[in-house]
GUMIKOL-430897 format. One line per field, with one value per residue (C-alpha): residue in three letters; y, z, x. Coordinates in steps of 0.25 Angstrom, whole numbers, plus 5000, padded with zeros to 4 digits. Each point is the difference from the previous one (the first is absolute). Example, Ala and Ser with C-alpha at 12.3 -4.5 7.8 and 13.67 -1.06 7.14 Angstrom:
2
type: (ALA SER)
Y: (4982 5014)
Z: (5031 4998)
X: (5049 5006)
***
This chain:
220
type: (MET LYS GLU MET ASP PHE GLU MET ARG ARG LYS GLN LEU VAL GLU HIS LEU LYS ILE SER GLY ALA VAL LYS SER ARG ALA VAL GLU ASN ALA PHE ALA LYS VAL LYS ARG GLU LEU PHE VAL PRO GLU ALA TYR SER ALA TYR ALA TYR ALA ASP ASP ALA LEU PRO THR GLN LEU GLY GLN THR ILE SER GLN PRO SER THR ILE ALA VAL MET LEU GLU LEU LEU GLN ALA GLY GLY GLY MET LYS ILE LEU GLU VAL GLY SER GLY SER GLY TYR VAL LEU ALA LEU LEU SER GLY ILE VAL GLY GLU ASN GLY LYS VAL VAL GLY VAL GLU PHE LEU HIS GLU LEU ALA GLU LYS SER ARG GLU SER LEU ALA ASN GLU ASN ILE GLU ASN VAL LYS VAL PHE GLU GLY ASP GLY GLY LYS GLY VAL GLU SER GLU ALA PRO PHE ASP ARG ILE LEU VAL SER ALA ALA CYS PRO PHE VAL PRO LYS PRO LEU PHE ASP GLN LEU LYS GLU GLY GLY ARG ILE VAL ALA PRO VAL GLY ASP LYS HIS THR GLN MET LEU GLN VAL MET LYS LYS ILE LYS GLY LYS VAL PHE LYS GLU GLU TYR MET GLU GLY TYR PHE VAL PHE VAL PRO LEU ARG GLY GLU HIS GLY TRP LYS)
Y: (5374 4988 5002 4990 5009 5012 4992 4997 5014 5005 4991 5005 5014 4997 4994 5012 5009 4992 4999 5015 5003 5007 4990 4997 4995 4988 5008 5008 4988 4992 5012 5000 4985 5000 5012 4998 5013 4996 5003 5014 5004 5002 4987 5006 5000 4987 4993 5010 4999 4994 5008 5009 5012 5011 4998 5009 4999 5010 5015 5002 4993 4989 4987 5002 4991 4988 5003 5014 4995 4990 5011 5008 4989 4996 5015 5000 4989 4996 4988 4992 5006 5014 5011 5005 5012 5000 5013 4999 4985 4999 4986 4994 4991 5006 5000 4985 4998 5008 4992 4988 5006 5006 4987 4998 5008 5012 5010 5007 5013 5005 5014 5003 5013 4994 4993 4990 4995 4999 4992 4991 4997 4997 4990 4993 4999 4995 4989 4995 5000 5010 5006 5008 5011 5012 5010 5014 5011 5014 5009 4990 5011 5003 4985 4993 5007 4991 4988 5006 4998 4991 4992 5002 5009 4997 5011 4994 5013 5010 5012 5013 4998 4990 5006 5005 4993 4986 5003 5004 4987 4992 4993 5003 4991 4998 5003 5005 4996 5010 5004 5014 5010 5007 4995 4993 4993 4996 4993 4992 5007 4993 5008 4995 5006 5000 5008 5007 5005 4998 4992 4998 4990 4998 4988 5003 4988 5006 5010 4997 5005 4999 5006 5014 5001 5006 5010 5011 4995 4996 5008 5008)
Z: (5435 4997 4998 5011 5010 4996 5002 5014 5003 4995 5010 5011 4997 5000 5014 5005 4994 5007 5014 5000 4997 4987 4993 5005 4989 4991 4988 5003 5005 4987 4992 5007 4999 4985 4994 4998 5005 4995 4986 5004 5005 4993 4998 5009 5011 4998 5011 5009 4994 5012 5011 5006 4995 4989 4989 4989 4986 4989 5000 5015 5002 5009 5002 5013 5012 5000 5014 4996 4987 5008 5010 4988 4993 5013 5002 4985 5002 4986 4995 4988 4988 5004 4991 5007 4997 5005 4999 5000 4995 4999 4997 4999 5013 5007 4986 5000 5014 4997 4988 5008 5011 4989 4992 4985 5001 5006 4994 5005 4994 5003 4997 5000 4998 4995 4986 5004 5012 4992 4989 5010 5007 4988 4996 5014 5000 4986 5003 5012 4990 5009 4990 5009 5002 4992 5002 4996 5000 5005 5012 5010 5008 4989 5000 4987 4996 4988 5010 5011 5009 5009 5012 5007 4998 5006 5000 5001 5001 5011 4998 5007 4999 4992 4986 4997 4987 5007 5009 4987 4993 5013 5000 5010 5012 4995 5008 4998 5008 4999 5008 5003 5007 4997 4991 5012 5007 4997 5007 4992 4998 4996 4993 4997 4991 5007 4993 4992 5013 5005 5013 5005 5009 5004 5002 5014 5001 4994 4990 4986 4990 4985 4988 4997 4990 4987 4992 5002 5014 5005 5005 4990)
X: (5400 4991 4985 4998 5008 4991 4987 5005 5004 4987 4993 5009 4996 4985 5002 5007 4990 4989 5007 5003 4986 5002 4992 4986 4992 5000 4999 5013 5007 4997 5005 5013 5002 4998 5007 5015 5007 5013 4995 4996 5014 5013 5007 5012 4990 4993 5007 4993 4986 4994 5006 4990 5007 4999 5009 5005 4994 5004 5003 5000 4987 4997 4991 4993 5002 4990 4995 4997 4993 4992 4995 4995 4993 4993 4995 4996 4990 5000 4992 4996 4995 5004 5008 5012 5009 5015 5007 5015 4999 5015 5006 4986 5001 4988 4992 5003 4995 4987 4998 4999 4991 4989 5001 4997 4987 5007 5010 5012 5005 5014 5006 5014 5008 5013 5000 5011 4992 4987 5007 5007 4987 4992 5011 5000 4985 4999 5011 4991 4988 4992 4990 4990 5010 5002 5012 4999 5012 4997 4997 4994 4994 4990 4996 4995 4987 4998 4999 4992 4993 5007 4996 5013 5012 5014 5011 5013 5008 5001 4990 4998 4985 4991 4998 4986 5000 5001 4989 4991 5004 4996 4986 4990 5003 5015 5012 5014 5013 5011 5013 4998 5010 5013 5011 5007 4989 4985 4988 4991 4987 4987 4990 4985 4990 4986 4989 5010 5008 5013 5002 5015 5006 5015 5008 5006 5009 5013 5006 5005 5010 4996 5006 4993 4989 5004 4992 4990 4994 5014 5012 5007)
***
């Protein structure tokens, strides 16, 4: 498929996300308009890169549905100059979106459990000359202590609860967005840190299905 066709489909996806209400802010809209999703999915699925669908990546993992990502990014309320952690950063697509939102004065940190996905994401980000993102390998539920604290934390894997190390690595006034529930269905939870205490809200407009969080704070 030609680059021009991808560009047209990318614009169509952005319009769909706006009309559906998944995208509300200019920052999230601009991020989706700029990032080439076809570069973050396996070549065999590139023709479907701008369908509003989850797609397979590697080793049984998926790249999330764009409308789901949009809802999470709107709930996250990230902004320019922030430092953001994504747990379960997968193919790197959401890292690229966050990179555009925080801008050159911000920083995005990804942590991915699977070596192959972490390597692939580094390659894809480097090919797009995205320099304000760093990808670590390891147990995402433990966060990345060496890069803490974070203004925002996005968990892109289903968890039975938000791991305490993530809350500990969150700045005062920061927020975490995570899909919380059982292995089969989850609701998006927003956790805020106010005077060192946890305040939780739930996104009540739907249920979601994410791949499970791996590691100590996920399911065995």
